[in-house]
N, C-alpha and C positions, 0 to 999 in steps of 0.2 A: 770344739769351737767352730770348725768348718761346717759341721752338720747343722749347727744352729743358724749359721748364715744362709745355708741352702734352704732350710725350712722356712726362714723368714722371707726370703725372696719368693719362694713358691706360694706362700700364703698371700703375698702382696700381688703377684702377677695373676693368680687364678681369678680373684674377683674382678680385676680389670678386664680380663678376657671375656668373662661372663657378661659384663656390662656392655662392652663394645660390640658384641655379636647378637644382641637382642633385636627383634624385628621392629622397625619404626612404625608408629601408629598410622601414618599415612604418607603418601608420596604423590607427586604430580609431574607428569612428563611435559616439558616445554618443547618448543620447536628446535632448540639447539642447546649447547651446554650452558649451565648456569654459572655465572661469574661471581655473584655476590648475593647475600641475604642479610636481612636485619629485622629484628622484632621491634614493634612499637613499645614505648615505655610502659603501657598498661598491659602488655603481653596479649592483646586481643587481635592484633593484625601482624602478618608476616609479609614483608616486601622481598621480592627476588628480581635480580637483573639477569637477563639472558642474552646470549649471542644471536638470538632470533629477532633482535631489535625491540623486544617488548619488556616492559616492567610489569610484573605481576604482583597483586596484593591478595592474600588469602586471609580468612579468619582462622582461628586456632583449630577448627574442626575440619580443615582442608577445603572449605568452600571458596571457590574463586570469586572474590568480590568485584574486581575490575582489573583491566589490563590496558596498557597504552603503548602504541607503537612510537618509540622515540626516534628511530632512525639511527642505524649503526648499533654496535654492541653496547648494551647497558653495563657499564663497568663498575658502578658504585651506587649504593642506596644508603640514605641516612634519614632517620626520623628526628624531628625537632624535639627538644626536651619535654614539651607539653603534649607531644603526640598528635598535634593538629595538622602538621605539614610533613610531607615526604619529599626529600630532595634526591634527584638521580643525576648521574652524569653519563654522557654518551658522546659519540662522534660529533653530533650536531649541537653540543653545548649541554647546559644543565637545565633541568626541568624541576618545577616545584608544584606539587599537587596537594589538595586537601585530602582528608580521609576517604571521601566518597569518590575520588578519582578525577575531580574537576581540576583542570590545569590552571594554576594561578599566575605563574609567570615563568619565563624562560630567557636564557641568554646564550648567544652563540659566541664562544671564545675563539681565540686564534688557533686552537688545536683541540684534540680529544680531551674531554674531561675524565681524568683517571680517578679522582677521589673528591669527596665532599664531606664537610663536617660543620655542625652547628656549634655556636658558642653556648656555654652553659645556661645563659639567660634566654636563648632562643631568638635573639634579635639579629645576630650576625650569621651569615652563611659563607663559609670559605670553600673554594674549589681550586683544585690543582689541575693544570693543563699541560699537554705535550708541547705547547708553545713556550715553555720555560717560565710561565707566569703563575702567580698565585692571585686569585680573584677573591675579594671580600665584598659582600653585599649587605646592606643594612635594610632590614624590613621597614623600619620607621622612616627611612629616607625615600621610600617608593610612594608613588601616587596610585590610588585605586581608580580603575576605569571600568565602567559598566556599559556594555554594548547591547542594545535591544533592537529587535525587528518585530513587526506585527505578524509577519509570516516567516517561514523557514528560509534563512539566508546563510550563505557561506561567508564567514568573517575572516578578514585578513588584517593583521596588525604589522605595520612596517614591512609589508611584503611577505609575511609568514602566515600561512593558513592555520587558524585555530579551530576549525571545524564548522559544523552547522548549528545555528542557534536561531531562536525565534519561536513563535506560536506558543508562548508561555514560558520559555527559558531564555535567560540572558547570559551573555559571556561576562564573567567577572574576573579581572586580572589586575596585576600590579606592574607598573612600568616605572623606569627610572625618570627623574626629572628631565624635561626637554620637550621638543616637538615630536609628535608621532602622527602617522597617517593611518586612519582606520577606514577600511573598505568593506562594504557589504555587497555581495553579489546575489541578485535575485533574478531567476529565469534568464541568465546570461547578461543581464544589465548590471553594471557596477555603479555604486554610489560611494563617493569618497568624502571624508572629513579630515581636516588637519586640526589637531588639538594641541594645547600647551598643558603639560602636566608638571605640577610642582610637588615637592615632598609633602606627604600627608594630605594632598588634595583628593577630592572625590569628583570625578568627571563622568557624566552620563552622556552617552552618545546614542540617540534614538533615531533609527532610520524608518520609523513607522510611516512618517509623512511621505517620504520618497516612494516607499513601497505601495502605499495607498494610491498615490498619484499614478504610478505605473499601472496598477490594476485598473484604475479608472480609464486610462488611455486604451488599455487592451479591450475593455468592455465597449468603449465608444467605437473603436475600430471594428470590433466584431459586429456591433449593431449596424454600422455603416455598410460593412461587407454583406451582411444578411439583407439589409434593405436594398442595396444595389442588385444583389442576386435575385431578390424577389421582383424588383422592377423589371429586370432583364427577362425573367421567366414570364411575367405578365405580358410584356411586349411581344415575346416570341410564342405566346400561347393563345388559345381560343376556348370558348365555353362549349360544352356539349350538354344538352338537356335531353334526358331520356324519360319518357312517360310509358310505363309498362303495366300490363295486367298479367299475372296476379301481383298482389302487394308483396308477396314473399320472394319475388325474383331477385337474384344476385347479379350485379353488374361487374363484368370483367373487361379490363382494357389491356390489350397486349398480354393476356394471360395472367394478369394480376387483379385480384379481387379489390374493387374500389368501394362499392357501397351496396346496400340492400334497401329496397323500398319501391314504392309506386312512382314517385316523382323524384328524380335524381338529377342534380346539376354538378358537372365535373369541369375541371380546368386541365387541359392537356396541351402539349406542344402542337403547333401547326404541322400538318402533314398527314400521312396515312397511318391509321390505327385499326387494329383488329378488335372489334367490340363484340362481346358475346353476352347473352342474357340466359340465365339458367334458373330453373325452379323444379322442385321435386314433383313428378307426375305430369310434367309438361315437356314438349320437345324443345331442344336447345335452339336458340336463335343466334346466328353468328354471321357478321358481315365485315368487310373491309371498308372503312369509312374515311373519306378525305375531309379533314377538319381544317377549315380556313378561317372563317369568321364564326358566328354563332350557328351551331348545328343542332337541330331538333329532331329527335327520333321518337315516333309513337308506334307502339306495337302491342299485340296481344298474343301471348304464347298459346300454341295449340295443345290441348290436353292429349296425353298419350292414351290411345284406346287399348284396353286389355285384350289379349288374345283369347281364343275360345278356351284353351286349356286353363288360362288364368281365371276366366269367368267360372268354369266348372269347379275349380279348386276353391274359389271364393264361396260359391253356394254350398259346396260340401262342408266348408268350415262353418257356414251359417247353420247347417243341419246339425253338426256336432255340438255347437253351443246351445242349439235349441233343445237337444236331448239333456244337456246339463241343467237347464232351468225348467224342465218339463213339469216338475212338481209345483213350480211357482205360478204356472199358467192354468187358466181354465181349460178343460179338455177341448172345447170347440175352437178356442184360439190356437191351441197347440196343433190340432189337426189341420186347420186352415193354413197356417204358416208352413207346415211340413209339406202339404200338397203343392203349395205355391213354389217352394224351392225345388222340389222334385220335378215339377212340370218345367221349370226354367232349365234345369239340367238336361231333361229329355229333349227339349226343343233345340238347345245348342248342339247336342250330339247329332240330332237328325239333320240340322242345317249344315253342319260341318262333316257329316258322315263319319262320326266318331263312335266306335263301338264301346 
C-alpha cells in the first residue's frame, strides 16, 4: 500500500517539476522590480507595473507597445472587461489609459493606490488607498474634455501636467462634474480657461486663437526689430561706389568678399575700411579708405607681366602643341609658325642672357 502511495506522489510531482522549469518564451528587464502584471481579456496585451515608476504594456510577442511614467511605484494594474481601458494605481493616484497608451483620466487620492478593480459591466472602477478609503468612479458620470492647440503646447488640467499636445494631436480626457482649469503653455506664455463639466458632457477647449495671436505678435515684434535695426544701420552707414576694370574683378571689404563686377555699389558703416580689388592676371589693389558720406572709387588694375622664364615656357608650349597638329597644317604654315616661336625664344634668351 505504501509503495502505491509513493509511486502516485512521484508520478504527480515529476510532471509538475518538468512544467515549472521550462524556459519562458520571452522576458523583459525593467528599471526595478515588477510589482504586478495583467493580461487583457483578448490575451493580446500584457500590462506590468514596476517600482521604476513606469507602467509597461507589451504585445504577446514581447514587443513593448508603450510605457508611461506614473510617479511612484506602480502597485496594481487592471483591464476593463471589454479590454478598451487599463487602470493603474501608484503613489500619485490612479491612472486610466486606452489601449494605445493615451491617458484618459486620473485622480489623486489621499494616499497610495494599492489595488484597482473594474465592475463586470466595465462602468465602475474601484480603487483602494492607504488613506483607509475605497474610491468608486462611474465612467458614465464623467464629462469628456478635448483640448486642442494649433501648435505644440504643454497642457495642464487643474494644475497637473498632461504632456505636450497640438500640431495635429488633441488631448482627450474624462473629468468629474464641476469646474476645472485648463492651461496651455506655448513658448513660456500660458493661456488659461475655466470650464464647467457635467456628467456626459463633451467640452472642447481650443487654444488655437490664442496661439495664433501670440505668433502674430512675435512676427510683428520681429519685423519692428528688423526695421529698427535696418534704419539704425542705414543711419550709421554710407555708400561706396567702385568702378573697376576688368569686369571680373572681385571686391573685398575688410577681408570679406562682397561683390564681383565692373560697377559695384556697397553700403558699409561709416569709418575706416580696408578695400581690396583682385582679379586673375592682374596686380591686387588695396587701400585703407575712410567712408563718411558717398565714396566713389575708380580704378584699373595693372596686368601682371610674365617673367622671361614664363614667356619662354609659354612659347615652348606653343611649339609642343604645334607639333601635335602638324599634320593638320599646310607645310608652309607649319614652318612659318615654328620659326616665329623659335625666334621669340631666342630673342628673350639673348635679352635676358639666358643660355
